[in-house]
N, C-alpha and C positions, 0 to 999 in steps of 0.2 A: 141133921136136925131140921125140923120144919120151922121156918120163920127166922132163922138166924144164919148169917153168912159163916162159912167155914173159916175164912181168913179176913182180917181187917186190912184195909188198904194201907200201904206203907207210908203214905204222906201224912197220916195222922200223927206219927211220931215226930214229924218236923214242926207241928203247930206249937208255937211258943207265944203265950199271951204276954205282951209288954204292958206293965201297969202304968198308971198315970205318973207315979213317982219315978219310974224309969224313963219317962219321956214319951210314953205311948198314949194312945187313945183308941176309941172304937174304930174310927175310920182307918187308922194305920194298921190295926190288927186285921180288919176285914180285908184290906188291900193286900197284906202279906199272905193271908190264907188263900186268897184268890190266885196270887202269883204261884204259890206252891202247888195248888191243884192244877193250874194251867200247865205248869212245867211237867207235872206227872202225866197229864192227859196227852200232851204232845210227845212224851217219851213212848207212849203206847201206839203211836201212829204206825199203821201197816203191820202190826203184830196181832197174833191170834188172841181172842178174848179168853180170859181166865174165868171159867165158870164158877170158881169158888167164891168170887166176889159177887155182890148184888149189882 
């Protein structure tokens, strides 16, 4: 398809928003999302690029 990735990156399944009632806030959520993305990015180091992703 034109304009759409074939596969969604797997780290999106790990994103969990912690609500204010659960002790979360915007900063904590963004920090956790950044950690998840960084961990995923480092796991790809020296591996071939998967062209199905954007």
